[in-house]
C-alpha positions as CSV (number, residue, x, y, z in Angstrom):
1,M,93.9,-21.7,-41.9
2,S,92.6,-24.9,-43.3
3,G,88.8,-25.4,-42.9
4,F,87.6,-21.8,-42.6
5,S,85.3,-21.3,-45.5
6,H,85.9,-17.5,-45.7
7,V,89.7,-17.7,-45.6
8,D,91.8,-18.3,-48.7
9,E,94.1,-21.2,-48.0
10,S,96.9,-20.0,-50.2
11,T,97.0,-16.4,-48.9
12,G,95.3,-16.4,-45.6
13,E,93.1,-13.5,-46.6
14,V,89.4,-13.3,-46.0
15,R,87.1,-13.8,-49.0
16,M,83.5,-14.2,-50.0
17,V,82.9,-17.9,-50.8
18,D,82.2,-18.5,-54.5
19,V,78.9,-20.4,-54.7
20,G,78.4,-19.8,-58.4
21,H,78.9,-23.5,-59.2
22,K,76.4,-24.8,-56.7
23,P,72.8,-25.6,-57.8
24,P,70.0,-23.7,-56.1
25,L,68.4,-25.7,-53.3
26,R,65.4,-25.1,-51.0
27,R,67.1,-24.2,-47.7
28,R,65.7,-23.7,-44.2
29,A,67.3,-22.7,-40.9
30,V,65.9,-22.4,-37.4
31,A,67.7,-20.5,-34.7
32,R,66.9,-19.7,-31.1
33,A,67.8,-17.1,-28.5
34,T,66.9,-16.6,-24.9
35,V,66.6,-13.3,-22.9
36,R,67.0,-14.2,-19.3
37,M,65.3,-11.9,-16.8
38,A,63.6,-11.7,-13.4
39,A,60.3,-13.4,-13.1
40,E,58.7,-10.0,-12.3
41,T,60.1,-8.6,-15.5
42,A,58.7,-11.5,-17.5
43,A,55.3,-11.1,-15.9
44,R,55.3,-7.4,-16.7
45,L,56.2,-8.1,-20.4
46,R,53.4,-10.7,-20.5
47,S,50.8,-8.2,-19.2
48,L,51.6,-5.5,-21.7
49,P,48.9,-4.9,-24.4
50,K,49.3,-7.3,-27.3
51,G,51.4,-5.8,-30.1
52,D,53.7,-3.8,-27.9
53,A,57.2,-5.1,-26.9
54,L,56.9,-8.6,-28.4
55,A,55.5,-7.4,-31.7
56,T,58.3,-4.8,-31.9
57,A,60.9,-7.5,-31.3
58,Q,59.2,-9.8,-33.9
59,I,59.3,-7.1,-36.6
60,A,62.9,-6.2,-35.7
61,G,64.0,-9.8,-36.1
62,I,62.3,-10.0,-39.5
63,M,63.8,-6.8,-40.7
64,A,67.3,-7.9,-39.5
65,A,67.1,-11.2,-41.4
66,K,66.4,-9.2,-44.6
67,R,69.5,-7.1,-44.0
68,T,71.9,-9.8,-42.9
69,S,74.3,-9.4,-45.9
70,E,74.6,-5.7,-44.9
71,L,75.5,-6.5,-41.3
72,V,77.7,-9.6,-41.8
73,P,80.4,-8.6,-44.3
74,L,80.9,-11.9,-46.2
75,C,77.3,-13.1,-46.3
76,H,75.7,-13.3,-49.7
77,P,72.4,-11.4,-50.2
78,L,69.6,-13.9,-50.4
79,P,66.1,-13.8,-51.7
80,L,64.2,-14.9,-48.6
81,S,60.9,-16.7,-49.2
82,V,59.9,-16.5,-45.5
83,V,61.1,-15.3,-42.2
84,D,59.1,-16.1,-39.1
85,V,60.0,-14.9,-35.6
86,R,58.1,-16.1,-32.6
87,L,58.5,-15.0,-29.0
88,E,57.2,-16.8,-25.9
89,V,57.3,-15.2,-22.5
90,R,58.2,-17.7,-19.8
91,P,58.8,-17.2,-16.1
92,E,62.6,-17.0,-16.5
93,G,62.6,-14.9,-19.6
94,V,61.7,-14.8,-23.3
95,E,62.4,-17.6,-25.7
96,I,62.8,-16.6,-29.3
97,E,62.7,-18.9,-32.3
98,S,63.3,-17.7,-35.9
99,V,62.9,-19.6,-39.2
100,A,64.3,-18.4,-42.5
101,E,63.8,-20.0,-45.8
102,T,65.2,-19.4,-49.3
103,T,65.9,-21.2,-52.6
104,A,69.5,-20.3,-53.3
105,Q,73.0,-21.5,-53.8
106,T,74.0,-21.0,-50.1
107,G,72.5,-21.5,-46.7
108,V,70.2,-19.3,-44.8
109,E,71.5,-19.9,-41.2
110,M,73.0,-16.5,-40.8
111,E,69.6,-14.9,-41.5
112,A,67.9,-17.1,-38.9
113,L,70.6,-16.3,-36.4
114,T,70.5,-12.6,-37.1
115,A,66.7,-12.6,-36.7
116,A,66.9,-14.3,-33.3
117,A,69.8,-12.1,-32.1
118,V,68.2,-8.8,-33.1
119,A,64.8,-9.9,-31.7
120,A,66.6,-10.7,-28.4
121,L,68.4,-7.3,-28.5
122,T,65.1,-5.6,-29.0
123,V,63.5,-7.3,-26.0
124,Y,66.6,-6.4,-23.9
125,D,66.3,-2.8,-25.0
126,M,62.7,-2.6,-24.1
127,A,63.1,-4.2,-20.7
128,K,66.5,-2.8,-19.5
129,A,64.9,0.1,-17.7
130,I,63.2,-2.2,-15.2
131,D,65.7,-5.1,-15.0
132,R,69.4,-4.5,-14.6
133,E,70.2,-8.2,-14.6
134,L,68.9,-9.0,-18.1
135,S,71.1,-11.2,-20.2
136,I,71.0,-12.6,-23.7
137,A,72.0,-16.3,-23.8
138,E,72.2,-19.2,-26.1
139,V,71.9,-17.7,-29.5
140,R,72.3,-20.9,-31.5
141,L,71.4,-22.7,-34.7
142,V,69.1,-25.6,-34.0
143,E,68.3,-26.8,-37.5
144,K,69.6,-26.5,-41.0
145,T,68.1,-28.4,-44.0
146,K,68.4,-28.3,-47.7
147,Q,66.5,-30.2,-50.4
148,E,66.4,-30.3,-54.2
149,V,64.0,-27.9,-55.9
150,V,61.3,-29.8,-57.7
């Protein structure tokens, strides 16, 4: 079991990591997700009135980041200072990038990943009726930084 941060090495049981001894740091994480779709579906999404499908997915991602500790059992609740979710329609699908920031004793990557994943799920939900070949791919962390608080 060695190396898993949420597994007690002596008992093998899952646990929440104790971060109480760590100093608060300014933390930032960036995640991306892709919703692959037919070019016709992407064109139809792009032509919708501004504020419809993509705005809905953006808000869903932000809301999800704020609730990450309720969705992922061993995550610490974090005071998020910013969550930004951006969606770009391309010919092959929708690219999603999320940024989450906090000043805390633990990282914010799960919040960024959750934002990207839920935004992707929302795009999928909104486009599934016109494209049976939709897929969510490559939900991944692309950047994670921390720096001392000044």
